[in-house]
Structures are given as structure tokens and as C-alpha cells.
DONUDO-974199 format. One line per 4 residues: their letters; for each residue x, y, z of N, C-alpha, C. Coordinates in steps of 0.05 Angstrom, whole numbers. Example, Ala and Ser with C-alpha at 12.3 -4.5 7.8 and 13.67 -1.06 7.14 Angstrom:
REM DONUDO-974199
as> 264:-114:156:246:-90:156:264:-66:156  257:-45:142:273:-21:143:258:1:157
END
This chain:
REM DONUDO-974199
mndy> 112:261:-139:122:243:-119:119:215:-129  140:200:-126:140:172:-135:125:154:-116  112:134:-127:95:117:-110:109:103:-87  134:95:-91:148:80:-71:154:97:-46
yltf> 154:123:-48:158:141:-25:136:136:-4  112:131:-13:90:126:6:84:96:10  92:80:-9:86:51:-7:103:38:14  128:45:16:145:33:37:134:37:65
pygi> 127:62:72:116:66:99:88:53:102  72:53:81:46:40:82:49:10:87  67:-3:73:72:-31:77:82:-37:105  100:-21:114:111:-25:141:89:-21:162
llvc> 72:-2:158:50:3:176:32:-22:178  26:-34:155:8:-58:155:22:-82:168  48:-85:163:62:-107:176:62:-103:206  69:-79:215:69:-73:244:41:-77:256
ggli> 21:-68:242:-7:-71:252:-14:-100:255  -7:-116:236:-12:-145:238:2:-158:262  27:-150:266:42:-160:289:30:-151:315  23:-125:317:11:-115:341:-16:-128:347
gyar> -32:-132:326:-58:-145:329:-55:-173:340  -34:-187:330:-29:-214:340:-19:-214:369  -1:-195:375:11:-194:401:-10:-186:423  -28:-168:416:-47:-158:436:-71:-177:439
krst> -81:-187:417:-106:-202:418:-103:-232:409  -79:-239:402:-74:-266:391:-91:-271:366  -94:-250:350:-110:-251:326:-94:-261:302  -98:-286:296:-84:-298:273:-92:-284:247
psli> -118:-277:243:-125:-263:218:-111:-236:215  -107:-222:238:-92:-197:237:-63:-201:228  -51:-222:239:-24:-229:233:-21:-236:203  -38:-254:194:-36:-262:166:-43:-240:147
ggla> -65:-225:153:-73:-203:135:-52:-181:135  -42:-173:158:-22:-152:159:4:-159:145  13:-184:151:38:-192:139:35:-196:108  14:-209:100:10:-214:71:8:-188:55
tgll> -10:-170:64:-13:-145:49:11:-127:52  22:-125:76:45:-108:80:70:-117:64  75:-143:64:98:-154:49:94:-151:19  69:-156:10:64:-152:-19:68:-123:-27
llla> 60:-104:-10:64:-76:-16:93:-69:-15  108:-80:4:137:-75:5:151:-86:-20  142:-109:-30:153:-121:-54:147:-102:-78  122:-93:-80:114:-75:-102:130:-49:-101
ayls> 134:-38:-77:150:-14:-74:179:-18:-83  190:-41:-76:217:-48:-84:219:-50:-115  199:-64:-127:199:-67:-156:196:-39:-169  180:-22:-158:177:5:-169:203:21:-167
lqay> 216:19:-144:242:32:-140:263:22:-160  264:-4:-163:283:-16:-182:277:-6:-211  252:-6:-218:245:4:-245:252:33:-248  248:49:-228:255:78:-229:285:81:-232
nkqt> 300:65:-218:329:66:-220:339:59:-248  323:42:-262:330:35:-289:317:54:-309  305:75:-299:292:96:-314:269:85:-331  254:67:-319:229:57:-331:207:58:-311
nsyi> 183:51:-319:160:49:-301:153:20:-296  143:15:-273:134:-12:-267:104:-11:-262  89:-15:-284:60:-14:-282:49:-38:-267  64:-60:-267:56:-83:-252:56:-76:-222
alil> 76:-62:-213:78:-54:-185:55:-35:-178  50:-16:-196:28:3:-191:1:-10:-190  -4:-29:-207:-29:-43:-207:-32:-60:-182  -10:-74:-174:-11:-90:-150:-16:-72:-125
qtvi> -3:-49:-124:-8:-31:-102:-37:-21:-101  -48:-15:-125:-75:-5:-126:-95:-26:-118  -91:-51:-127:-109:-72:-121:-109:-78:-91  -85:-79:-79:-83:-85:-50:-97:-63:-34
aail> -91:-38:-41:-103:-15:-26:-133:-15:-29  -143:-21:-53:-172:-21:-57:-186:-44:-42  -173:-67:-42:-184:-90:-26:-185:-83:3  -163:-71:13:-162:-64:42:-183:-43:48
twim> -187:-24:30:-208:-3:34:-235:-17:37  -241:-36:19:-267:-49:19:-270:-66:45  -251:-83:51:-253:-101:74:-254:-86:100  -235:-68:104:-234:-53:129:-256:-32:131
gnry> -265:-22:108:-288:-4:109:-313:-18:117  -317:-42:107:-340:-58:116:-338:-65:145  -315:-72:154:-311:-79:182:-317:-54:200  -308:-31:191:-313:-7:206:-343:-1:208
fqtr> -358:-4:186:-386:1:186:-402:-19:203  -391:-43:206:-404:-64:222:-398:-59:252  -373:-52:259:-365:-50:287:-364:-22:297  -362:-2:279:-358:26:287:-333:31:304
kimp> -313:13:301:-288:16:315:-268:30:297  -258:53:307:-239:69:292:-213:53:289  -205:40:311:-179:26:311:-184:-4:311  -174:-19:292:-158:-11:270:-173:-7:244
agiv> -198:-16:243:-213:-17:217:-216:10:205  -224:30:220:-229:57:208:-203:70:199  -182:67:214:-156:79:207:-146:66:181  -145:39:181:-135:25:157:-152:31:133
agis> -178:31:136:-196:38:113:-191:66:103  -187:85:121:-182:112:112:-155:115:98  -134:104:110:-108:106:97:-108:91:70  -121:68:69:-122:52:45:-138:67:23
avmt> -159:81:31:-175:96:11:-158:118:-1  -143:132:16:-125:154:6:-104:142:-12  -92:119:-4:-72:107:-21:-83:97:-47  -107:86:-47:-120:78:-72:-123:101:-91
lfyi> -132:124:-81:-135:147:-98:-108:157:-108  -87:156:-92:-60:163:-100:-50:145:-122  -54:119:-119:-45:100:-139:-61:103:-166  -86:108:-164:-102:113:-188:-92:139:-202
ykia> -86:159:-187:-74:183:-198:-47:177:-212  -30:161:-199:-4:154:-211:-8:139:-237  -27:120:-238:-32:105:-262:-42:125:-284  -61:142:-277:-72:160:-297:-52:181:-307
sggn> -33:188:-290:-13:208:-298:12:196:-311  11:169:-315:34:157:-329:55:145:-312  49:141:-287:69:128:-269:89:147:-258  112:137:-249:134:153:-239:148:166:-263
hval> 150:192:-262:162:206:-284:193:206:-280  206:194:-299:234:191:-298:247:216:-309  265:228:-293:279:252:-302:299:245:-323  299:260:-345:318:255:-366:344:268:-358
kaae> 366:253:-362:392:264:-356:400:285:-376  412:306:-367:421:327:-385:444:317:-403  444:325:-427:465:317:-446:491:331:-438  512:315:-439:538:326:-431:553:336:-454
END
């Protein structure tokens, strides 16, 4: 499975979470954090998709995705352990931890495997 298949929904989830956090609690940190991380992930997913379409790998996109997911795991994991609130800290920490492991796997396995076209 290519990384952008999961990164697009992950980025959208973070953007929506930031918007919802701002709408419900007027939380500017939620808005900024959700938009910044979500939009960076969407950019990385787009770069990865473009690289795949060119039949190459975008290790810059993979590294960016990994770093963002790891930072979110750390920050939201700490917030969860301080507050014990599942929503949003626990959920975001859990999803981000899974995504971090997925991205590490993708890096270790050589990125998105480009299918070679059959000779005509």
C-alpha cells in the first residue's frame, strides 16, 4: 500500500479536527496545530503521489510524514497522559502512533514500490 493512500485521510482528519476544536471551544492552538500539521501532511501526500506517478520515490515526503506523525504522537500522547481525555488527545496520539509505524515501515521497505510496465 502506498503511503499517500493513508496520508490524505490522515491529513484531512487533522485539518477537520483543528477546525472542530476551534468551532467548539474557540481553541486557537487546535486550529493552528490541526491546520499546520494537516496541510503539511496533505502536501507530503501530494508530493508522494506525484513522485509515484513519475515512477520514482519521494523520500522527502516520507520523512516529512514520519516526523509529523512522530511529533503528534509525542505531543498528544503527553497531553493524554496529563489529562486522561480520550478525545482528542488519546485518539490523535493513537492514530499518529500507528501512522508513525507505517511510515517507518515504508522507509525501511524502500518506499512506494513502482510497478514496472510490461514490455510491449
